N, C-alpha and C positions, 0 to 999 in steps of 0.2 A: 782518167787517170787521177790518181790521189797523190798530190805533191809530197806529201810526208813519207809516202813509201819510198820515194827515191832520193831522200836527202842525202846529200853527199858527206855529211858530217853527223856527229852524235850517234845515240843508240838507236837501233832499228825500232821504229814505231810498233812493229808487230810482236816485240819482246825477243830478247836474245835466244832464249831457248824455248819458244813457243812450239807445240807439238804440231805434228803433220798428219796427214790422212791415214798413215799406216798402210800405204800402199806397197805391196810386194810384187815387184815386176817379174813376169814369168820369163824364161829363156826365150830368145827368138825375136824377130823384128816386129812381130804382130801383137806384142804384149799389150794389154789394155788396163786401164784403171778400173778398180772395182767401184762402181759409181754408188753401191749401196753404203760404202763406208767413207765416202769422200769427205763428210764433214766432221768425222771423228777427230777430236783434238789430243790425239796421243801420238808421241814421237814414234819414229820407226823402231820396232823392236828388235835391236841387235842382241843375239843370244850368245854370241861367242867373240873372242878376239880373231880377227883375220889377219892373214899373213900369207906371204908367197907360198904356193903349194896347194891351198885349199880351194874348194870350189863349191857351188852352190847358189841359190836364188838371192841370198844376202850379198853374194859378192856381185851379182848383176846390179844390185841396187847401189852397191859401193861405187861400181864402174860408171853408173849413171851420175852419181854426184861428184865424182872427181873428174869427169870427162872433159871438162874445160881446162884441165891442167896436164894436157896430152904432151905438151913439149916446152921447153925453156927458151927456145928461139924458133924462128920461122922454119916449120917442117910439116910436110904433108903425111901427118900420121893422126891417129886417134886412138882412144881407149875403147877396145872392142867391148861389146856387151855379151860377152860368151860365158860368163859365170866361172872363168877359170882365172885365179890370182897368179898371173905371171909377171915377168919383169917390167912389162909396159905399164901395168896397173900398179905395181910397186913404186915405179918411178913417179908416175902421177900422184899418188898419195904422199910421197916424200915432198913434192911441190907443194901440195895442198898444205901439209903439216907446216912447212916452213913459213908459207904466207900467213898462216894463222898462230905463229908463235908457238908452235908444239915442236917436241923433239922428232926430227926428220928422220925417223927409223924404218919407215914403211910398214910398221905394225899398226894395225887399226884396233886399238883397245879403247876402254872407256873414255879417256879424253878426247881422243881423235873423233869417236863415235858422237860425243857431246856436241863438238863443233859442228860436225856434219848435221845433226838434228837441230842446231840452230839456224840452219838455212831453210828449214822446213816451215809451212804455215799450216794451220789447222784444217784447212780446206783442200789441201793437197798441191797447192802451188808453192812457190818458194818465197823467201823472206823479202825480196825486193820487186817481185812481180805478181800481178793479178791475172786470173784467167781472162777477165774481161778485156785486158790490153791486147790479147791475141785473138779475140773474137773476129769473125768476118765482119767487115765495115757495112755490109748490107743487112745486118740484123739477123743473120742465119746462125749466130753463135758458133759452134763447131759442126754444124750440119751442113749438107749440100756439097761436101768435097768428094774426093775420089776414094776415099775410105770412110768407114763409120765414125761416128762422132766420138765414141769411146777411145778409138784408135788415135783420132786426131788429138784428143785430150792428153793421152800418154806421150804422144810425139812432142807436143808442145811442152809437157813437164820435162822432157829430156833436154829440149832446147833451153828452157829455163836455167837448168843447171849450168849449162855451158855459158850462159849469160851472167850468171852469178859469178863465174870465174873472170869473165871479161871485165865485169864491173870492178872486182877486186884489183885486178892488175891495172886498171885505169885509176887508181887511187880512190876507189869507193865513189866514183863519180856517177851522177844520175844518168840513167839510160831511159830513153823515150823510144817506145816501139811504134813506129809509123804504120806498120802492117806486119801482121802475124799470119794467122791461118785465113785463107780466102776461100769462099765457096766457089764452085766451078763457074757459076754465073757471075759472081763478082769479079774474080779473076779475068774473066772474058771482058767485062765492062772496063777494066782498067787497062786493057790491052796485055796482059800477062801471057807468058807463053802457056800453050796448051797443057803441058806437063810440068808447069811450075811447081817447085817443092813447097810453095805456099799452099797449094791445094790438098797437101797431105799433112800440113801442120808442122813440117820440119824446117821452116824458114822463118826468118825475121828481118825486116828493114828497120834499122836502128840509127839513132843519133846518141852520142855520148857527150854530155855536158863538158865543155871546155876542152874539148878534142876535136882536131881536124879529122876529116874521113880518112886520110892517109894514115893518122895515128891509130885510128881505130882498125883499119885493115891490118897493120903491122901487129896489133895486139892479137886479132882474131886468127893470125897465122900461127899462133901457140895454142889455140883453144881447141883444136880438133875439128874445126870447121872445113868441110871438103868443097864447099861452094862459096866463093867470094866474088861478088860483083865489083866492077872497077871502083877505085877510090876517088874517081873524078866526079862522082855524084854528090849531092848534099846529104846522101844517107850511105850507110853501109848494109849491103845484103850479106847475110850470113845463113848457111844451111849445111846440113850434114848428110848430103845426098849418097855418099859412098857407103854409109852404114844402112842404107835402105835399098839394096839392089833390086828389089822386087818392084820398086817404083820406076824403073826404068832409066835412071841417070846414075849409073855406077862408077863414073869416071870423075876424077878431080878436076875441078873447075875454079882456078884462081885467075880471074880475068885480067888482072895487072901483074900476073906472075908473082914471083917471090920479091918482096920489097923490104 
C-alpha cells in the first residue's frame, strides 16, 4: 500500500484528472476488462450527454461509477448495470453531483463527465485504490479464483468505484483494504466460506481511518452493497452479491440488519 494514495486531505497524488484505462464495460454480469488497453492513459471517452431515457454501453459505465451513490440513507437497493438510464440511475447521479459540488440535475454532461473521469487512473484502477491492494495474499494476483482473472479484475474495478463513494461519504478518510480477491486456496487457508464473494473479486474487508466499524457499516448501507458482515468485527466486509446471481448468493445479507 502506498500511503500517499490514501491521504485524507490535499490533492489526490495521482492527479485530479488523470486518465483511465478507457475500458468500456459490456452489458451483463460477466463483462471483463480489455487487458490489452489496461495501461492506456486516456480518460473514458464520453461521446454524448447522458440523461434519463437513454441506453447503451456508456450508461453501463456511468452506472458502475455512480454505483456507490445508490441511496441517501440505509436502503437495500443498488444501481443496476443494465445500460438503461432510469430513475434509479438519475437519483444516484444527482447524489454524486451534489457530493462533488455540481448542479444536481441528473444530466451527465461535460462537467459531470470530467469529475467522473477524475476518479480514474491510467492503469484502469481508481483514484484512491491500487490493483495490488486487492490481489490475493498468497501471491496469486487475480488468478486461482472461481472465475477467470480478467473477470475478477473487472469485478474488483466495480467494487473500487463503490469504495470511492464510501470514502467520499466518510469525509475523504483513508481506506485500508485488509482483504480483496482471494484465490480458492488462499480463501480455504484463512477459513473463508467455500462460496465466499472474495473468490470472485466482488468483496473487500476494509478499515476506514478515524471511523468505527459501526460507522462504516452505516455508510455502506447507502452504497449499494448487498453483503455486509457484522460491525462487531475490527473490519467491515462489503460485497455486491445480489448483482452477481450467477455466483450463487443472490439474497441480501446484512448480518447486523439495518442500523
